All heavy atoms as TSV, in Angstrom:
chain	resi	resn	atom	element	x	y	z
A	1	MET	N	N	1.702	17.569	-4.914
A	1	MET	CA	C	2.109	16.484	-4.142
A	1	MET	C	C	3.189	15.706	-4.873
A	1	MET	O	O	2.988	15.359	-6.006
A	1	MET	CB	C	0.863	15.611	-3.908
A	1	MET	CG	C	1.154	14.417	-2.946
A	1	MET	SD	S	-0.260	13.420	-2.625
A	1	MET	CE	C	-1.493	14.506	-2.138
A	2	ASN	N	N	4.291	15.432	-4.231
A	2	ASN	CA	C	5.470	14.757	-4.844
A	2	ASN	C	C	5.548	13.342	-4.287
A	2	ASN	O	O	6.127	13.205	-3.184
A	2	ASN	CB	C	6.711	15.558	-4.637
A	2	ASN	CG	C	7.850	15.039	-5.438
A	2	ASN	OD1	O	7.716	14.187	-6.339
A	2	ASN	ND2	N	9.016	15.492	-5.144
A	3	ILE	N	N	5.060	12.343	-5.014
A	3	ILE	CA	C	5.121	11.001	-4.540
A	3	ILE	C	C	6.325	10.303	-5.212
A	3	ILE	O	O	6.414	10.265	-6.465
A	3	ILE	CB	C	3.802	10.259	-4.844
A	3	ILE	CG1	C	2.623	10.971	-4.208
A	3	ILE	CG2	C	3.878	8.763	-4.418
A	3	ILE	CD1	C	1.309	10.428	-4.502
A	4	GLN	N	N	7.231	9.712	-4.435
A	4	GLN	CA	C	8.470	9.091	-4.996
A	4	GLN	C	C	8.516	7.663	-4.458
A	4	GLN	O	O	7.956	7.238	-3.500
A	4	GLN	CB	C	9.660	9.921	-4.577
A	4	GLN	CG	C	9.680	11.337	-5.082
A	4	GLN	CD	C	10.942	11.996	-4.726
A	4	GLN	OE1	O	11.704	11.563	-3.870
A	4	GLN	NE2	N	11.252	13.157	-5.375
A	5	ARG	N	N	9.308	6.911	-5.236
A	5	ARG	CA	C	9.633	5.558	-4.873
A	5	ARG	C	C	10.088	5.406	-3.501
A	5	ARG	O	O	10.878	6.214	-3.048
A	5	ARG	CB	C	10.543	4.911	-5.871
A	5	ARG	CG	C	10.784	3.420	-5.746
A	5	ARG	CD	C	11.654	2.830	-6.745
A	5	ARG	NE	N	11.603	1.371	-6.613
A	5	ARG	CZ	C	11.947	0.564	-7.578
A	5	ARG	NH1	N	12.291	1.060	-8.740
A	5	ARG	NH2	N	11.874	-0.707	-7.356
A	6	ASN	N	N	9.699	4.365	-2.762
A	6	ASN	CA	C	10.048	4.068	-1.386
A	6	ASN	C	C	9.458	4.954	-0.355
A	6	ASN	O	O	9.675	4.826	0.857
A	6	ASN	CB	C	11.582	4.025	-1.213
A	6	ASN	CG	C	12.242	2.985	-1.989
A	6	ASN	OD1	O	11.695	1.886	-2.162
A	6	ASN	ND2	N	13.462	3.277	-2.480
A	7	ASP	N	N	8.564	5.942	-0.757
A	7	ASP	CA	C	7.812	6.674	0.280
A	7	ASP	C	C	6.782	5.801	0.839
A	7	ASP	O	O	6.301	4.864	0.296
A	7	ASP	CB	C	7.060	7.880	-0.470
A	7	ASP	CG	C	7.965	9.031	-0.831
A	7	ASP	OD1	O	9.107	9.002	-0.392
A	7	ASP	OD2	O	7.444	9.943	-1.494
A	8	ILE	N	N	6.393	6.197	2.130
A	8	ILE	CA	C	5.361	5.461	2.830
A	8	ILE	C	C	4.186	6.418	3.070
A	8	ILE	O	O	4.387	7.496	3.501
A	8	ILE	CB	C	5.845	4.842	4.174
A	8	ILE	CG1	C	6.948	3.897	3.949
A	8	ILE	CG2	C	4.660	4.251	4.988
A	8	ILE	CD1	C	7.634	3.320	5.229
A	9	TRP	N	N	2.958	6.029	2.598
A	9	TRP	CA	C	1.807	6.826	2.732
A	9	TRP	C	C	0.704	5.988	3.316
A	9	TRP	O	O	0.635	4.846	3.282
A	9	TRP	CB	C	1.329	7.213	1.240
A	9	TRP	CG	C	2.214	8.188	0.557
A	9	TRP	CD1	C	3.372	7.892	-0.070
A	9	TRP	CD2	C	1.988	9.596	0.462
A	9	TRP	NE1	N	3.887	9.037	-0.576
A	9	TRP	CE2	C	3.110	10.074	-0.242
A	9	TRP	CE3	C	1.006	10.441	0.891
A	9	TRP	CZ2	C	3.217	11.437	-0.557
A	9	TRP	CZ3	C	1.144	11.770	0.567
A	9	TRP	CH2	C	2.210	12.264	-0.111
A	10	LEU	N	N	-0.274	6.746	4.022
A	10	LEU	CA	C	-1.461	6.081	4.507
A	10	LEU	C	C	-2.509	6.264	3.417
A	10	LEU	O	O	-2.776	7.380	2.977
A	10	LEU	CB	C	-1.947	6.849	5.876
A	10	LEU	CG	C	-1.137	6.489	7.100
A	10	LEU	CD1	C	-1.653	7.259	8.216
A	10	LEU	CD2	C	-1.186	4.981	7.363
A	11	VAL	N	N	-3.076	5.071	3.032
A	11	VAL	CA	C	-4.040	5.053	1.925
A	11	VAL	C	C	-5.343	4.361	2.390
A	11	VAL	O	O	-5.197	3.326	3.026
A	11	VAL	CB	C	-3.380	4.337	0.695
A	11	VAL	CG1	C	-4.347	4.228	-0.416
A	11	VAL	CG2	C	-2.143	5.076	0.241
A	12	SER	N	N	-6.430	4.840	1.951
A	12	SER	CA	C	-7.700	4.281	2.231
A	12	SER	C	C	-7.896	3.148	1.178
A	12	SER	O	O	-8.121	3.346	0.004
A	12	SER	CB	C	-8.808	5.210	2.116
A	12	SER	OG	O	-10.031	4.588	2.349
A	13	LEU	N	N	-7.843	1.837	1.588
A	13	LEU	CA	C	-8.019	0.753	0.718
A	13	LEU	C	C	-9.494	0.216	0.727
A	13	LEU	O	O	-9.744	-0.866	1.163
A	13	LEU	CB	C	-7.039	-0.359	1.067
A	13	LEU	CG	C	-5.525	0.045	0.993
A	13	LEU	CD1	C	-4.674	-1.107	1.528
A	13	LEU	CD2	C	-5.107	0.509	-0.362
A	14	ASP	N	N	-10.411	1.036	0.294
A	14	ASP	CA	C	-11.836	0.669	0.442
A	14	ASP	C	C	-12.303	-0.261	-0.656
A	14	ASP	O	O	-13.311	-0.940	-0.440
A	14	ASP	CB	C	-12.706	1.941	0.384
A	14	ASP	CG	C	-12.566	2.741	1.687
A	14	ASP	OD1	O	-12.202	2.173	2.694
A	14	ASP	OD2	O	-12.900	3.898	1.637
A	15	LEU	N	N	-11.640	-0.412	-1.793
A	15	LEU	CA	C	-12.049	-1.305	-2.840
A	15	LEU	C	C	-11.460	-2.663	-2.568
A	15	LEU	O	O	-10.344	-2.960	-2.768
A	15	LEU	CB	C	-11.581	-0.782	-4.198
A	15	LEU	CG	C	-12.165	0.572	-4.607
A	15	LEU	CD1	C	-11.567	0.962	-5.885
A	15	LEU	CD2	C	-13.699	0.477	-4.736
A	16	THR	N	N	-12.270	-3.541	-1.982
A	16	THR	CA	C	-11.813	-4.857	-1.542
A	16	THR	C	C	-12.497	-5.957	-2.263
A	16	THR	O	O	-13.591	-5.834	-2.802
A	16	THR	CB	C	-11.954	-5.036	-0.012
A	16	THR	OG1	O	-13.368	-4.912	0.321
A	16	THR	CG2	C	-11.221	-4.047	0.775
A	17	ILE	N	N	-11.931	-7.145	-2.234
A	17	ILE	CA	C	-12.562	-8.363	-2.857
A	17	ILE	C	C	-12.613	-9.435	-1.771
A	17	ILE	O	O	-11.649	-9.656	-1.101
A	17	ILE	CB	C	-11.709	-8.821	-4.007
A	17	ILE	CG1	C	-11.564	-7.768	-5.133
A	17	ILE	CG2	C	-12.174	-10.136	-4.642
A	17	ILE	CD1	C	-10.629	-8.051	-6.251
A	18	GLY	N	N	-13.734	-10.103	-1.714
A	18	GLY	CA	C	-13.881	-11.262	-0.791
A	18	GLY	C	C	-13.759	-10.791	0.678
A	18	GLY	O	O	-14.501	-9.941	1.123
A	19	ALA	N	N	-12.934	-11.449	1.502
A	19	ALA	CA	C	-12.849	-11.151	2.973
A	19	ALA	C	C	-11.821	-10.117	3.337
A	19	ALA	O	O	-11.461	-10.043	4.505
A	19	ALA	CB	C	-12.559	-12.483	3.640
A	20	GLU	N	N	-11.274	-9.383	2.377
A	20	GLU	CA	C	-10.291	-8.365	2.753
A	20	GLU	C	C	-10.915	-7.360	3.640
A	20	GLU	O	O	-12.119	-7.011	3.524
A	20	GLU	CB	C	-9.742	-7.777	1.455
A	20	GLU	CG	C	-8.980	-8.730	0.630
A	20	GLU	CD	C	-8.582	-8.059	-0.662
A	20	GLU	OE1	O	-8.828	-6.831	-0.937
A	20	GLU	OE2	O	-7.866	-8.721	-1.432
A	21	ILE	N	N	-10.162	-6.686	4.526
A	21	ILE	CA	C	-10.619	-5.744	5.452
A	21	ILE	C	C	-10.512	-4.347	4.779
A	21	ILE	O	O	-9.461	-4.009	4.336
A	21	ILE	CB	C	-9.889	-5.770	6.795
A	21	ILE	CG1	C	-10.081	-7.159	7.419
A	21	ILE	CG2	C	-10.270	-4.646	7.722
A	21	ILE	CD1	C	-9.252	-7.407	8.657
A	22	ARG	N	N	-11.558	-3.577	4.927
A	22	ARG	CA	C	-11.579	-2.191	4.444
A	22	ARG	C	C	-11.068	-1.281	5.534
A	22	ARG	O	O	-11.650	-1.168	6.610
A	22	ARG	CB	C	-12.938	-1.724	4.011
A	22	ARG	CG	C	-13.526	-2.525	2.889
A	22	ARG	CD	C	-14.875	-1.889	2.616
A	22	ARG	NE	N	-15.547	-2.694	1.559
A	22	ARG	CZ	C	-16.649	-2.367	1.005
A	22	ARG	NH1	N	-17.275	-1.327	1.429
A	22	ARG	NH2	N	-17.161	-3.076	-0.008
A	23	LYS	N	N	-9.950	-0.616	5.300
A	23	LYS	CA	C	-9.467	0.346	6.249
A	23	LYS	C	C	-8.289	1.077	5.695
A	23	LYS	O	O	-7.800	0.821	4.568
A	23	LYS	CB	C	-8.975	-0.282	7.530
A	23	LYS	CG	C	-7.832	-1.336	7.327
A	23	LYS	CD	C	-7.343	-2.046	8.593
A	23	LYS	CE	C	-7.876	-2.010	9.885
A	23	LYS	NZ	N	-7.231	-2.828	10.856
A	24	THR	N	N	-7.758	2.094	6.432
A	24	THR	CA	C	-6.659	2.876	5.969
A	24	THR	C	C	-5.367	2.130	6.497
A	24	THR	O	O	-5.215	1.719	7.560
A	24	THR	CB	C	-6.611	4.253	6.599
A	24	THR	OG1	O	-7.839	4.930	6.172
A	24	THR	CG2	C	-5.465	5.077	6.132
A	25	ARG	N	N	-4.433	1.931	5.513
A	25	ARG	CA	C	-3.263	1.163	5.732
A	25	ARG	C	C	-2.030	1.938	5.219
A	25	ARG	O	O	-2.121	2.589	4.312
A	25	ARG	CB	C	-3.263	-0.218	5.048
A	25	ARG	CG	C	-4.385	-1.126	5.565
A	25	ARG	CD	C	-4.079	-2.496	4.971
A	25	ARG	NE	N	-5.133	-3.425	5.307
A	25	ARG	CZ	C	-5.215	-4.134	6.405
A	25	ARG	NH1	N	-4.282	-3.960	7.297
A	25	ARG	NH2	N	-6.192	-4.924	6.594
A	26	PRO	N	N	-0.814	1.654	5.858
A	26	PRO	CA	C	0.328	2.166	5.278
A	26	PRO	C	C	0.786	1.342	4.043
A	26	PRO	O	O	0.608	0.174	3.985
A	26	PRO	CB	C	1.433	1.976	6.375
A	26	PRO	CG	C	0.910	0.808	7.259
A	26	PRO	CD	C	-0.610	0.934	7.093
A	27	VAL	N	N	1.144	2.058	3.023
A	27	VAL	CA	C	1.638	1.377	1.762
A	27	VAL	C	C	3.014	2.030	1.371
A	27	VAL	O	O	3.351	3.099	1.799
A	27	VAL	CB	C	0.697	1.649	0.610
A	27	VAL	CG1	C	-0.607	0.977	0.847
A	27	VAL	CG2	C	0.503	3.144	0.212
A	28	VAL	N	N	3.812	1.126	0.699
A	28	VAL	CA	C	5.149	1.595	0.171
A	28	VAL	C	C	4.943	1.826	-1.318
A	28	VAL	O	O	4.357	0.927	-2.032
A	28	VAL	CB	C	6.184	0.496	0.445
A	28	VAL	CG1	C	7.522	1.006	-0.169
A	28	VAL	CG2	C	6.309	0.360	1.910
A	29	VAL	N	N	5.413	2.992	-1.827
A	29	VAL	CA	C	5.373	3.253	-3.251
A	29	VAL	C	C	6.443	2.450	-3.923
A	29	VAL	O	O	7.611	2.585	-3.622
A	29	VAL	CB	C	5.534	4.722	-3.557
A	29	VAL	CG1	C	5.514	5.020	-5.041
A	29	VAL	CG2	C	4.426	5.512	-2.853
A	30	VAL	N	N	6.103	1.630	-4.911
A	30	VAL	CA	C	7.069	0.812	-5.598
A	30	VAL	C	C	7.297	1.201	-7.109
A	30	VAL	O	O	8.085	0.718	-7.810
A	30	VAL	CB	C	6.818	-0.745	-5.528
A	30	VAL	CG1	C	6.933	-1.223	-4.114
A	30	VAL	CG2	C	5.421	-1.031	-6.070
A	31	SER	N	N	6.436	2.164	-7.546
A	31	SER	CA	C	6.626	2.686	-8.952
A	31	SER	C	C	7.913	3.400	-9.104
A	31	SER	O	O	8.433	4.043	-8.122
A	31	SER	CB	C	5.489	3.717	-9.241
A	31	SER	OG	O	4.183	3.121	-9.225
A	32	ALA	N	N	8.449	3.309	-10.291
A	32	ALA	CA	C	9.695	4.045	-10.679
A	32	ALA	C	C	9.398	5.457	-10.637
A	32	ALA	O	O	8.356	5.918	-11.047
A	32	ALA	CB	C	10.216	3.600	-12.011
A	33	ASP	N	N	10.422	6.317	-10.206
A	33	ASP	CA	C	10.287	7.813	-10.214
A	33	ASP	C	C	10.057	8.302	-11.623
A	33	ASP	O	O	9.473	9.364	-11.790
A	33	ASP	CB	C	11.506	8.502	-9.557
A	33	ASP	CG	C	11.446	8.229	-8.054
A	33	ASP	OD1	O	10.505	7.931	-7.478
A	33	ASP	OD2	O	12.610	8.318	-7.471
A	34	ALA	N	N	10.519	7.594	-12.614
A	34	ALA	CA	C	10.372	8.021	-14.019
A	34	ALA	C	C	8.863	8.070	-14.391
A	34	ALA	O	O	8.528	8.833	-15.322
A	34	ALA	CB	C	11.127	7.129	-14.957
A	35	LEU	N	N	8.063	7.359	-13.731
A	35	LEU	CA	C	6.624	7.410	-13.965
A	35	LEU	C	C	5.914	8.539	-13.254
A	35	LEU	O	O	4.682	8.508	-13.225
A	35	LEU	CB	C	6.010	6.010	-13.610
A	35	LEU	CG	C	6.486	4.843	-14.445
A	35	LEU	CD1	C	5.881	3.563	-13.856
A	35	LEU	CD2	C	6.239	5.001	-15.820
A	36	GLY	N	N	6.627	9.377	-12.570
A	36	GLY	CA	C	6.117	10.462	-11.783
A	36	GLY	C	C	5.091	11.360	-12.481
A	36	GLY	O	O	4.263	11.978	-11.828
A	37	LEU	N	N	5.111	11.463	-13.777
A	37	LEU	CA	C	4.217	12.316	-14.473
A	37	LEU	C	C	2.896	11.741	-14.660
A	37	LEU	O	O	1.897	12.298	-14.939
A	37	LEU	CB	C	4.830	12.662	-15.863
A	37	LEU	CG	C	6.068	13.490	-15.765
A	37	LEU	CD1	C	6.601	13.727	-17.169
A	37	LEU	CD2	C	5.992	14.806	-15.061
A	38	LEU	N	N	2.772	10.382	-14.504
A	38	LEU	CA	C	1.526	9.688	-14.659
A	38	LEU	C	C	0.769	9.737	-13.365
A	38	LEU	O	O	1.321	9.711	-12.287
A	38	LEU	CB	C	1.759	8.191	-15.072
A	38	LEU	CG	C	2.495	7.966	-16.334
A	38	LEU	CD1	C	2.725	6.494	-16.579
A	38	LEU	CD2	C	1.678	8.548	-17.558
A	39	PRO	N	N	-0.612	9.787	-13.376
A	39	PRO	CA	C	-1.417	9.816	-12.237
A	39	PRO	C	C	-1.547	8.455	-11.544
A	39	PRO	O	O	-2.240	8.341	-10.518
A	39	PRO	CB	C	-2.793	10.318	-12.706
A	39	PRO	CG	C	-2.803	9.861	-14.111
A	39	PRO	CD	C	-1.440	9.880	-14.612
A	40	ILE	N	N	-0.989	7.412	-12.025
A	40	ILE	CA	C	-1.130	6.114	-11.488
A	40	ILE	C	C	0.172	5.637	-10.786
A	40	ILE	O	O	1.268	5.841	-11.278
A	40	ILE	CB	C	-1.423	5.013	-12.583
A	40	ILE	CG1	C	-2.741	5.364	-13.318
A	40	ILE	CG2	C	-1.415	3.649	-12.035
A	40	ILE	CD1	C	-3.063	4.613	-14.427
A	41	LYS	N	N	0.006	5.183	-9.543
A	41	LYS	CA	C	1.165	4.708	-8.773
A	41	LYS	C	C	0.939	3.184	-8.338
A	41	LYS	O	O	-0.115	2.825	-7.991
A	41	LYS	CB	C	1.361	5.524	-7.520
A	41	LYS	CG	C	1.560	7.007	-7.772
A	41	LYS	CD	C	2.838	7.281	-8.542
A	41	LYS	CE	C	3.006	8.720	-8.699
A	41	LYS	NZ	N	3.965	9.012	-9.701
A	42	LEU	N	N	2.030	2.481	-8.404
A	42	LEU	CA	C	2.032	1.116	-7.950
A	42	LEU	C	C	2.485	1.093	-6.482
A	42	LEU	O	O	3.544	1.560	-6.136
A	42	LEU	CB	C	2.904	0.206	-8.793
A	42	LEU	CG	C	2.981	-1.230	-8.418
A	42	LEU	CD1	C	1.605	-1.886	-8.555
A	42	LEU	CD2	C	3.991	-1.958	-9.291
A	43	VAL	N	N	1.626	0.575	-5.539
A	43	VAL	CA	C	1.910	0.516	-4.137
A	43	VAL	C	C	1.704	-0.850	-3.608
A	43	VAL	O	O	1.123	-1.702	-4.186
A	43	VAL	CB	C	1.062	1.479	-3.332
A	43	VAL	CG1	C	1.241	2.908	-3.828
A	43	VAL	CG2	C	-0.438	1.151	-3.434
A	44	ALA	N	N	2.435	-1.190	-2.461
A	44	ALA	CA	C	2.344	-2.439	-1.771
A	44	ALA	C	C	1.894	-2.172	-0.305
A	44	ALA	O	O	2.561	-1.467	0.405
A	44	ALA	CB	C	3.689	-3.157	-1.806
A	45	PRO	N	N	0.760	-2.800	0.100
A	45	PRO	CA	C	0.342	-2.565	1.496
A	45	PRO	C	C	1.326	-3.241	2.436
A	45	PRO	O	O	1.970	-4.217	2.171
A	45	PRO	CB	C	-0.951	-3.233	1.601
A	45	PRO	CG	C	-1.411	-3.636	0.186
A	45	PRO	CD	C	-0.156	-3.512	-0.659
A	46	CYS	N	N	1.433	-2.647	3.649
A	46	CYS	CA	C	2.353	-3.135	4.678
A	46	CYS	C	C	1.587	-3.917	5.722
A	46	CYS	O	O	0.463	-3.508	6.144
A	46	CYS	CB	C	3.101	-2.007	5.416
A	46	CYS	SG	S	4.065	-1.066	4.279
A	47	TYR	N	N	2.102	-5.057	6.182
A	47	TYR	CA	C	1.424	-5.873	7.137
A	47	TYR	C	C	2.437	-6.217	8.312
A	47	TYR	O	O	3.618	-6.149	8.088
A	47	TYR	CB	C	0.993	-7.211	6.572
A	47	TYR	CG	C	-0.152	-7.112	5.606
A	47	TYR	CD1	C	0.105	-6.948	4.247
A	47	TYR	CD2	C	-1.412	-7.118	6.053
A	47	TYR	CE1	C	-0.986	-6.818	3.338
A	47	TYR	CE2	C	-2.479	-6.960	5.144
A	47	TYR	CZ	C	-2.245	-6.819	3.811
A	47	TYR	OH	O	-3.303	-6.697	2.940
A	48	VAL	N	N	1.884	-6.622	9.453
A	48	VAL	CA	C	2.743	-7.146	10.533
A	48	VAL	C	C	2.446	-8.624	10.636
A	48	VAL	O	O	1.286	-9.106	10.547
A	48	VAL	CB	C	2.284	-6.505	11.848
A	48	VAL	CG1	C	3.008	-7.173	13.014
A	48	VAL	CG2	C	2.534	-5.021	11.858
A	49	VAL	N	N	3.484	-9.423	10.666
A	49	VAL	CA	C	3.412	-10.862	10.709
A	49	VAL	C	C	3.728	-11.299	12.141
A	49	VAL	O	O	4.775	-11.124	12.668
A	49	VAL	CB	C	4.348	-11.557	9.743
A	49	VAL	CG1	C	4.231	-13.019	9.841
A	49	VAL	CG2	C	4.055	-11.091	8.329
A	50	ASP	N	N	2.686	-11.980	12.808
A	50	ASP	CA	C	2.854	-12.485	14.230
A	50	ASP	C	C	3.648	-13.787	14.147
A	50	ASP	O	O	4.513	-14.017	14.923
A	50	ASP	CB	C	1.565	-12.719	14.828
A	50	ASP	CG	C	0.899	-11.417	15.249
A	50	ASP	OD1	O	1.618	-10.442	15.422
A	50	ASP	OD2	O	-0.297	-11.389	15.435
A	51	ARG	N	N	3.245	-14.675	13.267
A	51	ARG	CA	C	3.871	-16.011	13.216
A	51	ARG	C	C	3.619	-16.576	11.768
A	51	ARG	O	O	2.722	-16.019	11.070
A	51	ARG	CB	C	3.265	-16.937	14.214
A	51	ARG	CG	C	1.846	-17.097	14.176
A	51	ARG	CD	C	1.264	-17.854	15.334
A	51	ARG	NE	N	-0.137	-17.414	15.431
A	51	ARG	CZ	C	-0.931	-17.602	16.361
A	51	ARG	NH1	N	-0.482	-18.243	17.469
A	51	ARG	NH2	N	-2.123	-17.132	16.376
A	52	PRO	N	N	4.341	-17.527	11.313
A	52	PRO	CA	C	4.134	-17.995	9.955
A	52	PRO	C	C	2.699	-18.338	9.583
A	52	PRO	O	O	2.031	-19.045	10.442
A	52	PRO	CB	C	5.074	-19.242	9.856
A	52	PRO	CG	C	6.081	-19.006	10.974
A	52	PRO	CD	C	5.376	-18.250	12.082
A	53	GLY	N	N	2.174	-17.851	8.481
A	53	GLY	CA	C	0.841	-18.161	8.134
A	53	GLY	C	C	-0.243	-17.329	8.749
A	53	GLY	O	O	-1.416	-17.424	8.362
A	54	ASN	N	N	0.069	-16.412	9.646
A	54	ASN	CA	C	-0.944	-15.611	10.316
A	54	ASN	C	C	-0.579	-14.152	10.125
A	54	ASN	O	O	0.258	-13.646	10.796
A	54	ASN	CB	C	-0.970	-15.944	11.810
A	54	ASN	CG	C	-2.049	-15.167	12.588
A	54	ASN	OD1	O	-2.979	-14.643	11.883
A	54	ASN	ND2	N	-2.037	-15.118	13.858
A	55	ARG	N	N	-1.333	-13.508	9.132
A	55	ARG	CA	C	-1.039	-12.093	8.903
A	55	ARG	C	C	-2.100	-11.200	9.625
A	55	ARG	O	O	-3.309	-11.555	9.639
A	55	ARG	CB	C	-1.121	-11.770	7.405
A	55	ARG	CG	C	-0.028	-12.333	6.654
A	55	ARG	CD	C	0.050	-11.865	5.302
A	55	ARG	NE	N	-1.238	-12.048	4.595
A	55	ARG	CZ	C	-1.553	-11.491	3.437
A	55	ARG	NH1	N	-0.719	-10.730	2.804
A	55	ARG	NH2	N	-2.704	-11.726	2.918
A	56	ARG	N	N	-1.637	-10.168	10.144
A	56	ARG	CA	C	-2.533	-9.226	10.858
A	56	ARG	C	C	-2.216	-7.822	10.353
A	56	ARG	O	O	-1.006	-7.388	10.352
A	56	ARG	CB	C	-2.417	-9.349	12.404
A	56	ARG	CG	C	-2.461	-8.116	13.163
A	56	ARG	CD	C	-2.386	-8.490	14.642
A	56	ARG	NE	N	-1.011	-8.572	15.138
A	56	ARG	CZ	C	-0.342	-7.554	15.709
A	56	ARG	NH1	N	-0.981	-6.438	15.918
A	56	ARG	NH2	N	0.832	-7.732	16.110
A	57	GLY	N	N	-3.129	-7.109	9.815
A	57	GLY	CA	C	-2.893	-5.779	9.319
A	57	GLY	C	C	-2.776	-4.674	10.310
A	57	GLY	O	O	-2.987	-4.904	11.504
A	58	TYR	N	N	-2.372	-3.486	9.888
A	58	TYR	CA	C	-2.234	-2.437	10.826
A	58	TYR	C	C	-3.615	-1.864	11.202
A	58	TYR	O	O	-4.603	-2.021	10.609
A	58	TYR	CB	C	-1.508	-1.266	10.081
A	58	TYR	CG	C	0.004	-1.456	10.039
A	58	TYR	CD1	C	0.575	-2.632	10.336
A	58	TYR	CD2	C	0.804	-0.454	9.688
A	58	TYR	CE1	C	1.872	-2.849	10.327
A	58	TYR	CE2	C	2.067	-0.596	9.607
A	58	TYR	CZ	C	2.760	-1.812	9.922
A	58	TYR	OH	O	4.035	-1.954	9.893
């Protein structure tokens, strides 16, 4: 599997804290490609914003 920066993947975000929702969400890979040999990737979940202050996930 070749995961590169700016790729979009569907990831199961089951490890949650507090009132976060557990579900599969699209994430953007933000790790540098130079870290490709490491098994750890830094990702950012994607959300849809309806109006200021009100976030709704995918």
